[in-house]
All heavy atoms as a GROMACS GRO file, in nm:
protein
  576
    1MET      N    1   0.084  -0.117   0.001
    1MET     CA    2   0.000   0.001  -0.002
    1MET      C    3   0.089   0.122   0.000
    1MET      O    4   0.192   0.123   0.061
    1MET     CB    5  -0.087   0.005   0.124
    1MET     CG    6  -0.201  -0.094   0.122
    1MET     SD    7  -0.297  -0.074   0.273
    1MET     CE    8  -0.262  -0.229   0.350
    2THR      N    9   0.043   0.224  -0.066
    2THR     CA   10   0.116   0.350  -0.069
    2THR      C   11   0.027   0.459  -0.009
    2THR      O   12  -0.092   0.471  -0.039
    2THR     CB   13   0.144   0.386  -0.215
    2THR    OG1   14   0.218   0.277  -0.279
    2THR    CG2   15   0.231   0.509  -0.223
    3PHE      N   16   0.088   0.535   0.078
    3PHE     CA   17   0.023   0.649   0.144
    3PHE      C   18   0.112   0.772   0.129
    3PHE      O   19   0.234   0.762   0.124
    3PHE     CB   20   0.005   0.622   0.295
    3PHE     CG   21  -0.087   0.508   0.329
    3PHE    CD1   22  -0.034   0.383   0.356
    3PHE    CD2   23  -0.221   0.526   0.333
    3PHE    CE1   24  -0.117   0.275   0.388
    3PHE    CE2   25  -0.305   0.420   0.365
    3PHE     CZ   26  -0.252   0.295   0.393
    4THR      N   27   0.046   0.886   0.122
    4THR     CA   28   0.118   1.008   0.131
    4THR      C   29   0.173   1.024   0.274
    4THR      O   30   0.120   0.952   0.365
    4THR     CB   31   0.035   1.133   0.097
    4THR    OG1   32  -0.066   1.150   0.197
    4THR    CG2   33  -0.029   1.119  -0.042
    5GLU      N   34   0.266   1.112   0.298
    5GLU     CA   35   0.312   1.136   0.436
    5GLU      C   36   0.202   1.179   0.526
    5GLU      O   37   0.191   1.133   0.640
    5GLU     CB   38   0.430   1.235   0.438
    5GLU     CG   39   0.564   1.178   0.416
    5GLU     CD   40   0.596   1.067   0.509
    5GLU    OE1   41   0.578   1.083   0.634
    5GLU    OE2   42   0.641   0.959   0.467
    6GLU      N   43   0.116   1.263   0.473
    6GLU     CA   44   0.001   1.311   0.553
    6GLU      C   45  -0.096   1.198   0.590
    6GLU      O   46  -0.143   1.188   0.701
    6GLU     CB   47  -0.073   1.422   0.475
    6GLU     CG   48  -0.184   1.492   0.557
    6GLU     CD   49  -0.247   1.603   0.477
    6GLU    OE1   50  -0.175   1.700   0.444
    6GLU    OE2   51  -0.367   1.594   0.451
    7GLU      N   52  -0.126   1.114   0.489
    7GLU     CA   53  -0.210   0.996   0.519
    7GLU      C   54  -0.149   0.904   0.616
    7GLU      O   55  -0.215   0.854   0.708
    7GLU     CB   56  -0.239   0.927   0.384
    7GLU     CG   57  -0.325   1.002   0.285
    7GLU     CD   58  -0.329   0.935   0.150
    7GLU    OE1   59  -0.235   0.866   0.111
    7GLU    OE2   60  -0.427   0.962   0.078
    8MET      N   61  -0.017   0.875   0.598
    8MET     CA   62   0.050   0.786   0.687
    8MET      C   63   0.054   0.840   0.829
    8MET      O   64   0.035   0.763   0.925
    8MET     CB   65   0.193   0.766   0.638
    8MET     CG   66   0.262   0.647   0.696
    8MET     SD   67   0.176   0.499   0.641
    8MET     CE   68   0.229   0.387   0.767
    9GLU      N   69   0.067   0.968   0.842
    9GLU     CA   70   0.062   1.029   0.976
    9GLU      C   71  -0.075   1.006   1.043
    9GLU      O   72  -0.084   0.969   1.160
    9GLU     CB   73   0.087   1.179   0.963
    9GLU     CG   74   0.102   1.254   1.092
    9GLU     CD   75   0.130   1.399   1.072
    9GLU    OE1   76   0.223   1.431   0.993
    9GLU    OE2   77   0.060   1.483   1.128
   10GLY      N   78  -0.181   1.016   0.965
   10GLY     CA   79  -0.317   0.991   1.014
   10GLY      C   80  -0.339   0.846   1.051
   10GLY      O   81  -0.398   0.810   1.156
   11VAL      N   82  -0.283   0.757   0.972
   11VAL     CA   83  -0.297   0.610   0.999
   11VAL      C   84  -0.220   0.578   1.125
   11VAL      O   85  -0.269   0.500   1.214
   11VAL     CB   86  -0.248   0.528   0.881
   11VAL    CG1   87  -0.241   0.381   0.916
   11VAL    CG2   88  -0.340   0.550   0.761
   12ARG      N   89  -0.100   0.630   1.140
   12ARG     CA   90  -0.020   0.603   1.261
   12ARG      C   91  -0.091   0.657   1.386
   12ARG      O   92  -0.092   0.591   1.488
   12ARG     CB   93   0.117   0.666   1.248
   12ARG     CG   94   0.213   0.593   1.159
   12ARG     CD   95   0.354   0.649   1.163
   12ARG     NE   96   0.444   0.579   1.075
   12ARG     CZ   97   0.489   0.635   0.962
   12ARG    NH1   98   0.459   0.761   0.927
   12ARG    NH2   99   0.571   0.564   0.888
   13ALA      N  100  -0.148   0.771   1.375
   13ALA     CA  101  -0.219   0.831   1.488
   13ALA      C  102  -0.342   0.749   1.524
   13ALA      O  103  -0.370   0.724   1.642
   13ALA     CB  104  -0.262   0.975   1.452
   14ALA      N  105  -0.413   0.698   1.424
   14ALA     CA  106  -0.529   0.612   1.449
   14ALA      C  107  -0.490   0.484   1.514
   14ALA      O  108  -0.554   0.436   1.611
   14ALA     CB  109  -0.607   0.586   1.320
   15ALA      N  110  -0.383   0.424   1.469
   15ALA     CA  111  -0.333   0.300   1.529
   15ALA      C  112  -0.288   0.324   1.672
   15ALA      O  113  -0.322   0.246   1.763
   15ALA     CB  114  -0.214   0.248   1.448
   16ALA      N  115  -0.220   0.433   1.697
   16ALA     CA  116  -0.176   0.466   1.834
   16ALA      C  117  -0.293   0.491   1.924
   16ALA      O  118  -0.294   0.449   2.044
   16ALA     CB  119  -0.085   0.584   1.830
   17ALA      N  120  -0.400   0.557   1.870
   17ALA     CA  121  -0.517   0.585   1.955
   17ALA      C  122  -0.590   0.456   1.997
   17ALA      O  123  -0.655   0.455   2.101
   17ALA     CB  124  -0.614   0.673   1.872
   18GLU      N  125  -0.573   0.352   1.912
   18GLU     CA  126  -0.634   0.223   1.947
   18GLU      C  127  -0.540   0.137   2.025
   18GLU      O  128  -0.572   0.021   2.058
   18GLU     CB  129  -0.689   0.154   1.827
   18GLU     CG  130  -0.811   0.222   1.768
   18GLU     CD  131  -0.878   0.142   1.655
   18GLU    OE1  132  -0.863   0.016   1.653
   18GLU    OE2  133  -0.949   0.206   1.577
   19GLY      N  134  -0.416   0.184   2.044
   19GLY     CA  135  -0.315   0.104   2.121
   19GLY      C  136  -0.268  -0.016   2.039
   19GLY      O  137  -0.235  -0.120   2.098
   20LYS      N  138  -0.264  -0.001   1.905
   20LYS     CA  139  -0.224  -0.113   1.820
   20LYS      C  140  -0.103  -0.079   1.739
   20LYS      O  141  -0.076   0.038   1.712
   20LYS     CB  142  -0.335  -0.148   1.725
   20LYS     CG  143  -0.460  -0.201   1.793
   20LYS     CD  144  -0.571  -0.226   1.692
   20LYS     CE  145  -0.697  -0.279   1.759
   20LYS     NZ  146  -0.806  -0.297   1.665
   21SER      N  147  -0.032  -0.182   1.700
   21SER     CA  148   0.078  -0.159   1.607
   21SER      C  149   0.019  -0.122   1.468
   21SER      O  150  -0.102  -0.154   1.445
   21SER     CB  151   0.163  -0.291   1.589
   21SER     OG  152   0.086  -0.388   1.522
   22LEU      N  153   0.097  -0.069   1.386
   22LEU     CA  154   0.050  -0.032   1.252
   22LEU      C  155   0.002  -0.156   1.175
   22LEU      O  156  -0.099  -0.157   1.113
   22LEU     CB  157   0.158   0.040   1.176
   22LEU     CG  158   0.123   0.110   1.046
   22LEU    CD1  159   0.012   0.209   1.066
   22LEU    CD2  160   0.244   0.178   0.984
   23LYS      N  161   0.077  -0.265   1.185
   23LYS     CA  162   0.043  -0.388   1.120
   23LYS      C  163  -0.091  -0.440   1.169
   23LYS      O  164  -0.176  -0.481   1.090
   23LYS     CB  165   0.155  -0.493   1.142
   23LYS     CG  166   0.136  -0.620   1.074
   23LYS     CD  167   0.251  -0.716   1.093
   23LYS     CE  168   0.227  -0.849   1.027
   23LYS     NZ  169   0.344  -0.938   1.043
   24GLN      N  170  -0.107  -0.445   1.300
   24GLN     CA  171  -0.232  -0.495   1.359
   24GLN      C  172  -0.351  -0.407   1.319
   24GLN      O  173  -0.459  -0.451   1.285
   24GLN     CB  174  -0.224  -0.505   1.511
   24GLN     CG  175  -0.347  -0.567   1.574
   24GLN     CD  176  -0.369  -0.712   1.532
   24GLN    OE1  177  -0.275  -0.792   1.538
   24GLN    NE2  178  -0.488  -0.744   1.491
   25TYR      N  179  -0.333  -0.273   1.322
   25TYR     CA  180  -0.437  -0.178   1.285
   25TYR      C  181  -0.480  -0.201   1.141
   25TYR      O  182  -0.598  -0.207   1.115
   25TYR     CB  183  -0.386  -0.039   1.307
   25TYR     CG  184  -0.489   0.069   1.272
   25TYR    CD1  185  -0.593   0.097   1.359
   25TYR    CD2  186  -0.487   0.137   1.152
   25TYR    CE1  187  -0.684   0.192   1.331
   25TYR    CE2  188  -0.580   0.232   1.124
   25TYR     CZ  189  -0.682   0.258   1.210
   25TYR     OH  190  -0.780   0.352   1.184
   26MET      N  191  -0.387  -0.216   1.050
   26MET     CA  192  -0.421  -0.235   0.906
   26MET      C  193  -0.491  -0.371   0.888
   26MET      O  194  -0.587  -0.385   0.805
   26MET     CB  195  -0.294  -0.230   0.824
   26MET     CG  196  -0.230  -0.090   0.819
   26MET     SD  197  -0.344   0.043   0.767
   26MET     CE  198  -0.366   0.002   0.595
   27HIS      N  199  -0.446  -0.473   0.963
   27HIS     CA  200  -0.516  -0.604   0.953
   27HIS      C  201  -0.660  -0.586   1.000
   27HIS      O  202  -0.752  -0.635   0.932
   27HIS     CB  203  -0.443  -0.704   1.038
   27HIS     CG  204  -0.521  -0.833   1.060
   27HIS    ND1  205  -0.603  -0.851   1.163
   27HIS    CD2  206  -0.526  -0.942   0.983
   27HIS    CE1  207  -0.661  -0.967   1.154
   27HIS    NE2  208  -0.613  -1.030   1.046
   28ASP      N  209  -0.680  -0.526   1.110
   28ASP     CA  210  -0.814  -0.509   1.168
   28ASP      C  211  -0.903  -0.427   1.079
   28ASP      O  212  -1.023  -0.453   1.074
   28ASP     CB  213  -0.804  -0.447   1.309
   28ASP     CG  214  -0.746  -0.537   1.410
   28ASP    OD1  215  -0.720  -0.655   1.379
   28ASP    OD2  216  -0.721  -0.493   1.524
   29LEU      N  217  -0.851  -0.332   1.005
   29LEU     CA  218  -0.933  -0.251   0.914
   29LEU      C  219  -0.991  -0.343   0.807
   29LEU      O  220  -1.108  -0.330   0.770
   29LEU     CB  221  -0.847  -0.142   0.842
   29LEU     CG  222  -0.822  -0.015   0.926
   29LEU    CD1  223  -0.733   0.076   0.838
   29LEU    CD2  224  -0.948   0.052   0.964
   30GLY      N  225  -0.908  -0.429   0.753
   30GLY     CA  226  -0.955  -0.524   0.645
   30GLY      C  227  -1.063  -0.617   0.700
   30GLY      O  228  -1.164  -0.641   0.632
   31VAL      N  229  -1.039  -0.667   0.820
   31VAL     CA  230  -1.140  -0.759   0.883
   31VAL      C  231  -1.267  -0.685   0.911
   31VAL      O  232  -1.379  -0.737   0.881
   31VAL     CB  233  -1.084  -0.820   1.013
   31VAL    CG1  234  -1.186  -0.897   1.088
   31VAL    CG2  235  -0.968  -0.910   0.978
   32ARG      N  236  -1.259  -0.563   0.965
   32ARG     CA  237  -1.381  -0.488   0.993
   32ARG      C  238  -1.459  -0.452   0.868
   32ARG      O  239  -1.585  -0.457   0.866
   32ARG     CB  240  -1.349  -0.357   1.068
   32ARG     CG  241  -1.322  -0.378   1.215
   32ARG     CD  242  -1.325  -0.244   1.292
   32ARG     NE  243  -1.232  -0.148   1.240
   32ARG     CZ  244  -1.117  -0.111   1.299
   32ARG    NH1  245  -1.080  -0.162   1.410
   32ARG    NH2  246  -1.040  -0.019   1.242
   33GLU      N  247  -1.389  -0.421   0.760
   33GLU     CA  248  -1.457  -0.390   0.631
   33GLU      C  249  -1.531  -0.518   0.583
   33GLU      O  250  -1.639  -0.508   0.530
   33GLU     CB  251  -1.358  -0.339   0.529
   33GLU     CG  252  -1.419  -0.310   0.398
   33GLU     CD  253  -1.524  -0.202   0.400
   33GLU    OE1  254  -1.540  -0.129   0.496
   33GLU    OE2  255  -1.596  -0.189   0.294
   34MET      N  256  -1.465  -0.634   0.593
   34MET     CA  257  -1.532  -0.756   0.547
   34MET      C  258  -1.656  -0.785   0.632
   34MET      O  259  -1.761  -0.817   0.574
   34MET     CB  260  -1.432  -0.871   0.564
   34MET     CG  261  -1.484  -1.007   0.518
   34MET     SD  262  -1.362  -1.139   0.539
   34MET     CE  263  -1.329  -1.132   0.716
   35GLN      N  264  -1.648  -0.762   0.761
   35GLN     CA  265  -1.760  -0.784   0.846
   35GLN      C  266  -1.873  -0.678   0.818
   35GLN      O  267  -1.992  -0.715   0.820
   35GLN     CB  268  -1.723  -0.774   0.995
   35GLN     CG  269  -1.636  -0.886   1.038
   35GLN     CD  270  -1.577  -0.867   1.178
   35GLN    OE1  271  -1.560  -0.753   1.222
   35GLN    NE2  272  -1.544  -0.976   1.242
   36ARG      N  273  -1.833  -0.560   0.787
   36ARG     CA  274  -1.934  -0.454   0.754
   36ARG      C  275  -2.008  -0.491   0.625
   36ARG      O  276  -2.130  -0.479   0.619
   36ARG     CB  277  -1.862  -0.320   0.738
   36ARG     CG  278  -1.961  -0.203   0.713
   36ARG     CD  279  -1.888  -0.081   0.663
   36ARG     NE  280  -1.835  -0.096   0.529
   36ARG     CZ  281  -1.913  -0.089   0.412
   36ARG    NH1  282  -2.038  -0.063   0.420
   36ARG    NH2  283  -1.856  -0.107   0.300
   37LYS      N  284  -1.936  -0.537   0.528
   37LYS     CA  285  -1.998  -0.576   0.399
   37LYS      C  286  -2.096  -0.690   0.422
   37LYS      O  287  -2.207  -0.694   0.365
   37LYS     CB  288  -1.894  -0.614   0.294
   37LYS     CG  289  -1.825  -0.490   0.238
   37LYS     CD  290  -1.725  -0.527   0.134
   37LYS     CE  291  -1.653  -0.406   0.074
   37LYS     NZ  292  -1.554  -0.447  -0.028
   38ARG      N  293  -2.058  -0.787   0.502
   38ARG     CA  294  -2.140  -0.901   0.532
   38ARG      C  295  -2.265  -0.856   0.605
   38ARG      O  296  -2.378  -0.901   0.576
   38ARG     CB  297  -2.064  -1.003   0.615
   38ARG     CG  298  -2.138  -1.136   0.631
   38ARG     CD  299  -2.055  -1.236   0.708
   38ARG     NE  300  -1.926  -1.262   0.648
   38ARG     CZ  301  -1.815  -1.276   0.717
   38ARG    NH1  302  -1.814  -1.274   0.843
   38ARG    NH2  303  -1.700  -1.294   0.652
   39PHE      N  304  -2.250  -0.765   0.702
   39PHE     CA  305  -2.367  -0.708   0.776
   39PHE      C  306  -2.464  -0.636   0.682
   39PHE      O  307  -2.582  -0.651   0.685
   39PHE     CB  308  -2.317  -0.616   0.887
   39PHE     CG  309  -2.434  -0.545   0.953
   39PHE    CD1  310  -2.508  -0.608   1.053
   39PHE    CD2  311  -2.469  -0.416   0.918
   39PHE    CE1  312  -2.616  -0.543   1.114
   39PHE    CE2  313  -2.573  -0.351   0.978
   39PHE     CZ  314  -2.647  -0.415   1.078
   40VAL      N  315  -2.411  -0.551   0.596
   40VAL     CA  316  -2.493  -0.473   0.505
   40VAL      C  317  -2.565  -0.565   0.408
   40VAL      O  318  -2.688  -0.546   0.382
   40VAL     CB  319  -2.406  -0.368   0.428
   40VAL    CG1  320  -2.484  -0.308   0.312
   40VAL    CG2  321  -2.355  -0.263   0.519
   41ALA      N  322  -2.501  -0.668   0.358
   41ALA     CA  323  -2.567  -0.764   0.270
   41ALA      C  324  -2.680  -0.835   0.337
   41ALA      O  325  -2.793  -0.849   0.286
   41ALA     CB  326  -2.469  -0.865   0.213
   42GLY      N  327  -2.656  -0.874   0.465
   42GLY     CA  328  -2.761  -0.939   0.542
   42GLY      C  329  -2.880  -0.848   0.575
   42GLY      O  330  -2.997  -0.889   0.565
   43ALA      N  331  -2.849  -0.723   0.608
   43ALA     CA  332  -2.954  -0.625   0.638
   43ALA      C  333  -3.040  -0.599   0.509
   43ALA      O  334  -3.157  -0.588   0.520
   43ALA     CB  335  -2.896  -0.498   0.688
   44ALA      N  336  -2.974  -0.586   0.394
   44ALA     CA  337  -3.045  -0.562   0.271
   44ALA      C  338  -3.134  -0.680   0.238
   44ALA      O  339  -3.248  -0.664   0.196
   44ALA     CB  340  -2.943  -0.534   0.160
   45SER      N  341  -3.083  -0.801   0.256
   45SER     CA  342  -3.160  -0.918   0.229
   45SER      C  343  -3.286  -0.928   0.324
   45SER      O  344  -3.397  -0.960   0.281
   45SER     CB  345  -3.075  -1.044   0.252
   45SER     OG  346  -3.148  -1.162   0.239
   46TRP      N  347  -3.263  -0.895   0.452
   46TRP     CA  348  -3.373  -0.892   0.545
   46TRP      C  349  -3.473  -0.791   0.509
   46TRP      O  350  -3.594  -0.817   0.514
   46TRP     CB  351  -3.312  -0.860   0.684
   46TRP     CG  352  -3.412  -0.850   0.798
   46TRP    CD1  353  -3.475  -0.949   0.864
   46TRP    CD2  354  -3.460  -0.726   0.854
   46TRP    NE1  355  -3.559  -0.895   0.957
   46TRP    CE2  356  -3.553  -0.759   0.951
   46TRP    CE3  357  -3.434  -0.589   0.829
   46TRP    CZ2  358  -3.617  -0.663   1.031
   46TRP    CZ3  359  -3.497  -0.497   0.906
   46TRP    CH2  360  -3.590  -0.535   1.004
   47ALA      N  361  -3.435  -0.670   0.466
   47ALA     CA  362  -3.527  -0.565   0.429
   47ALA      C  363  -3.606  -0.605   0.302
   47ALA      O  364  -3.725  -0.583   0.292
   47ALA     CB  365  -3.449  -0.436   0.401
   48ASP      N  366  -3.539  -0.671   0.207
   48ASP     CA  367  -3.603  -0.718   0.087
   48ASP      C  368  -3.713  -0.820   0.120
   48ASP      O  369  -3.818  -0.817   0.059
   48ASP     CB  370  -3.506  -0.779  -0.012
   48ASP     CG  371  -3.415  -0.675  -0.075
   48ASP    OD1  372  -3.450  -0.557  -0.072
   48ASP    OD2  373  -3.312  -0.719  -0.131
   49ARG      N  374  -3.683  -0.907   0.217
   49ARG     CA  375  -3.784  -1.009   0.255
   49ARG      C  376  -3.907  -0.945   0.319
   49ARG      O  377  -4.021  -0.994   0.309
   49ARG     CB  378  -3.725  -1.111   0.351
   49ARG     CG  379  -3.633  -1.208   0.287
   49ARG     CD  380  -3.597  -1.328   0.378
   49ARG     NE  381  -3.554  -1.293   0.510
   49ARG     CZ  382  -3.427  -1.271   0.545
   49ARG    NH1  383  -3.335  -1.275   0.455
   49ARG    NH2  384  -3.398  -1.239   0.668
   50LEU      N  385  -3.890  -0.834   0.390
   50LEU     CA  386  -4.003  -0.769   0.461
   50LEU      C  387  -4.067  -0.655   0.378
   50LEU      O  388  -4.171  -0.604   0.422
   50LEU     CB  389  -3.952  -0.711   0.590
   50LEU     CG  390  -3.902  -0.814   0.693
   50LEU    CD1  391  -3.846  -0.744   0.815
   50LEU    CD2  392  -4.012  -0.908   0.732
   51ARG      N  393  -4.011  -0.623   0.262
   51ARG     CA  394  -4.061  -0.505   0.187
   51ARG      C  395  -4.210  -0.524   0.152
   51ARG      O  396  -4.287  -0.425   0.170
   51ARG     CB  397  -3.978  -0.489   0.061
   51ARG     CG  398  -4.007  -0.355  -0.011
   51ARG     CD  399  -3.914  -0.329  -0.124
   51ARG     NE  400  -3.772  -0.368  -0.100
   51ARG     CZ  401  -3.688  -0.298  -0.027
   51ARG    NH1  402  -3.722  -0.187   0.033
   51ARG    NH2  403  -3.563  -0.342  -0.009
   52ALA      N  404  -4.253  -0.634   0.103
   52ALA     CA  405  -4.393  -0.650   0.063
   52ALA      C  406  -4.487  -0.633   0.182
   52ALA      O  407  -4.591  -0.568   0.173
   52ALA     CB  408  -4.410  -0.786  -0.002
   53GLU      N  409  -4.450  -0.692   0.296
   53GLU     CA  410  -4.526  -0.679   0.420
   53GLU      C  411  -4.538  -0.534   0.461
   53GLU      O  412  -4.648  -0.486   0.498
   53GLU     CB  413  -4.467  -0.762   0.529
   53GLU     CG  414  -4.544  -0.764   0.659
   53GLU     CD  415  -4.477  -0.845   0.766
   53GLU    OE1  416  -4.399  -0.938   0.734
   53GLU    OE2  417  -4.503  -0.820   0.886
   54PHE      N  418  -4.427  -0.462   0.459
   54PHE     CA  419  -4.425  -0.322   0.497
   54PHE      C  420  -4.511  -0.240   0.403
   54PHE      O  421  -4.588  -0.157   0.445
   54PHE     CB  422  -4.283  -0.267   0.497
   54PHE     CG  423  -4.270  -0.126   0.537
   54PHE    CD1  424  -4.263  -0.090   0.674
   54PHE    CD2  425  -4.279  -0.024   0.446
   54PHE    CE1  426  -4.251   0.044   0.715
   54PHE    CE2  427  -4.267   0.109   0.484
   54PHE     CZ  428  -4.261   0.143   0.619
   55ASP      N  429  -4.492  -0.266   0.270
   55ASP     CA  430  -4.573  -0.190   0.169
   55ASP      C  431  -4.722  -0.210   0.188
   55ASP      O  432  -4.802  -0.120   0.173
   55ASP     CB  433  -4.530  -0.232   0.030
   55ASP     CG  434  -4.392  -0.178  -0.008
   55ASP    OD1  435  -4.338  -0.092   0.060
   55ASP    OD2  436  -4.339  -0.227  -0.112
   56GLU      N  437  -4.758  -0.333   0.224
   56GLU     CA  438  -4.900  -0.363   0.248
   56GLU      C  439  -4.952  -0.292   0.376
   56GLU      O  440  -5.061  -0.239   0.374
   56GLU     CB  441  -4.920  -0.512   0.266
   56GLU     CG  442  -5.067  -0.557   0.276
   56GLU     CD  443  -5.080  -0.706   0.288
   56GLU    OE1  444  -5.014  -0.775   0.211
   56GLU    OE2  445  -5.158  -0.753   0.373
   57ALA      N  446  -4.869  -0.290   0.479
   57ALA     CA  447  -4.907  -0.229   0.606
   57ALA      C  448  -4.908  -0.076   0.600
   57ALA      O  449  -4.985  -0.009   0.668
   57ALA     CB  450  -4.816  -0.275   0.722
   58PHE      N  451  -4.825  -0.017   0.514
   58PHE     CA  452  -4.811   0.127   0.502
   58PHE      C  453  -4.819   0.169   0.358
   58PHE      O  454  -4.717   0.213   0.302
   58PHE     CB  455  -4.678   0.175   0.565
   58PHE     CG  456  -4.665   0.135   0.709
   58PHE    CD1  457  -4.589   0.025   0.740
   58PHE    CD2  458  -4.728   0.203   0.813
   58PHE    CE1  459  -4.573  -0.017   0.876
   58PHE    CE2  460  -4.714   0.164   0.941
   58PHE     CZ  461  -4.636   0.054   0.975
   59PRO      N  462  -4.935   0.156   0.294
   59PRO     CA  463  -4.942   0.183   0.154
   59PRO      C  464  -4.919   0.328   0.111
   59PRO      O  465  -4.882   0.354  -0.008
   59PRO     CB  466  -5.087   0.142   0.117
   59PRO     CG  467  -5.161   0.154   0.245
   59PRO     CD  468  -5.064   0.118   0.352
   60ASP      N  469  -4.928   0.424   0.201
   60ASP     CA  470  -4.906   0.561   0.170
   60ASP      C  471  -4.761   0.604   0.177
   60ASP      O  472  -4.727   0.718   0.144
   60ASP     CB  473  -4.992   0.654   0.255
   60ASP     CG  474  -5.142   0.634   0.230
   60ASP    OD1  475  -5.175   0.596   0.119
   60ASP    OD2  476  -5.221   0.656   0.325
   61GLU      N  477  -4.676   0.524   0.234
   61GLU     CA  478  -4.534   0.555   0.246
   61GLU      C  479  -4.464   0.526   0.114
   61GLU      O  480  -4.483   0.422   0.052
   61GLU     CB  481  -4.466   0.471   0.359
   61GLU     CG  482  -4.516   0.506   0.496
   61GLU     CD  483  -4.474   0.651   0.536
   61GLU    OE1  484  -4.365   0.690   0.502
   61GLU    OE2  485  -4.557   0.716   0.603
   62ILE      N  486  -4.379   0.619   0.075
   62ILE     CA  487  -4.306   0.606  -0.047
   62ILE      C  488  -4.155   0.608  -0.014
   62ILE      O  489  -4.107   0.703   0.041
   62ILE     CB  490  -4.332   0.719  -0.148
   62ILE    CG1  491  -4.477   0.733  -0.175
   62ILE    CG2  492  -4.248   0.700  -0.275
   62ILE    CD1  493  -4.513   0.858  -0.253
   63PRO      N  494  -4.085   0.492  -0.038
   63PRO     CA  495  -3.941   0.490  -0.007
   63PRO      C  496  -3.868   0.597  -0.079
   63PRO      O  497  -3.905   0.624  -0.197
   63PRO     CB  498  -3.897   0.349  -0.055
   63PRO     CG  499  -4.024   0.272  -0.069
   63PRO     CD  500  -4.134   0.370  -0.097
   64PRO      N  501  -3.766   0.657  -0.022
   64PRO     CA  502  -3.689   0.766  -0.085
   64PRO      C  503  -3.638   0.726  -0.228
   64PRO      O  504  -3.639   0.804  -0.318
   64PRO     CB  505  -3.576   0.789   0.007
   64PRO     CG  506  -3.623   0.744   0.141
   64PRO     CD  507  -3.720   0.634   0.114
   65SER      N  508  -3.600   0.597  -0.242
   65SER     CA  509  -3.550   0.554  -0.372
   65SER      C  510  -3.658   0.549  -0.484
   65SER      O  511  -3.625   0.549  -0.599
   65SER     CB  512  -3.489   0.415  -0.361
   65SER     OG  513  -3.587   0.320  -0.325
   66ARG      N  514  -3.782   0.553  -0.444
   66ARG     CA  515  -3.888   0.548  -0.543
   66ARG      C  516  -3.961   0.683  -0.558
   66ARG      O  517  -4.058   0.691  -0.633
   66ARG     CB  518  -3.989   0.442  -0.502
   66ARG     CG  519  -3.934   0.304  -0.511
   66ARG     CD  520  -4.038   0.199  -0.485
   66ARG     NE  521  -3.981   0.070  -0.461
   66ARG     CZ  522  -4.038  -0.030  -0.405
   66ARG    NH1  523  -4.158  -0.020  -0.358
   66ARG    NH2  524  -3.978  -0.145  -0.390
   67ARG      N  525  -3.917   0.783  -0.482
   67ARG     CA  526  -3.982   0.916  -0.491
   67ARG      C  527  -3.932   0.989  -0.614
   67ARG      O  528  -3.819   0.984  -0.647
   67ARG     CB  529  -3.950   0.996  -0.365
   67ARG     CG  530  -4.008   0.946  -0.239
   67ARG     CD  531  -3.968   1.031  -0.123
   67ARG     NE  532  -3.999   0.960   0.000
   67ARG     CZ  533  -3.950   0.990   0.118
   67ARG    NH1  534  -3.867   1.088   0.130
   67ARG    NH2  535  -3.981   0.917   0.223
   68GLY      N  536  -4.024   1.065  -0.670
   68GLY     CA  537  -3.981   1.154  -0.782
   68GLY      C  538  -3.917   1.276  -0.719
   68GLY      O  539  -3.920   1.298  -0.603
   69ARG      N  540  -3.857   1.358  -0.803
   69ARG     CA  541  -3.794   1.480  -0.751
   69ARG      C  542  -3.903   1.566  -0.681
   69ARG      O  543  -4.003   1.592  -0.741
   69ARG     CB  544  -3.732   1.557  -0.860
   69ARG     CG  545  -3.609   1.483  -0.922
   69ARG     CD  546  -3.544   1.567  -1.022
   69ARG     NE  547  -3.483   1.685  -0.957
   69ARG     CZ  548  -3.354   1.699  -0.936
   69ARG    NH1  549  -3.268   1.605  -0.974
   69ARG    NH2  550  -3.307   1.807  -0.882
   70GLY      N  551  -3.875   1.602  -0.559
   70GLY     CA  552  -3.967   1.690  -0.485
   70GLY      C  553  -4.080   1.614  -0.415
   70GLY      O  554  -4.158   1.676  -0.342
   71ALA      N  555  -4.095   1.485  -0.436
   71ALA     CA  556  -4.201   1.412  -0.372
   71ALA      C  557  -4.163   1.386  -0.227
   71ALA      O  558  -4.049   1.368  -0.190
   71ALA     CB  559  -4.226   1.279  -0.441
   72THR      N  560  -4.264   1.380  -0.140
   72THR     CA  561  -4.241   1.350   0.000
   72THR      C  562  -4.338   1.237   0.041
   72THR      O  563  -4.441   1.214  -0.023
   72THR     CB  564  -4.266   1.472   0.090
   72THR    OG1  565  -4.400   1.515   0.070
   72THR    CG2  566  -4.168   1.581   0.058
   73ALA      N  567  -4.304   1.171   0.148
   73ALA     CA  568  -4.393   1.062   0.199
   73ALA      C  569  -4.521   1.129   0.256
   73ALA      O  570  -4.519   1.244   0.295
   73ALA     CB  571  -4.323   0.987   0.309
   74ALA      N  572  -4.626   1.049   0.258
   74ALA     CA  573  -4.756   1.102   0.308
   74ALA      C  574  -4.746   1.126   0.460
   74ALA      O  575  -4.674   1.071   0.531
   74ALA     CB  576  -4.864   0.998   0.283
   0.00000   0.00000   0.00000
């Protein structure tokens, strides 16, 4: 990995703030990102499974992704 001096300074400070070596901090970043992606995929799947039930229970609500420009929920 390549960092500018300014970026490297920030990474070192973040590692020190967590009481970790630079190597351990960089390892943990990768692991946390993998876990975050897995969580987001699971949450999206869960939301997709419940979407029809929610739409039926709240027919006047319009999800932001389906609103036209300037439209608001009821």
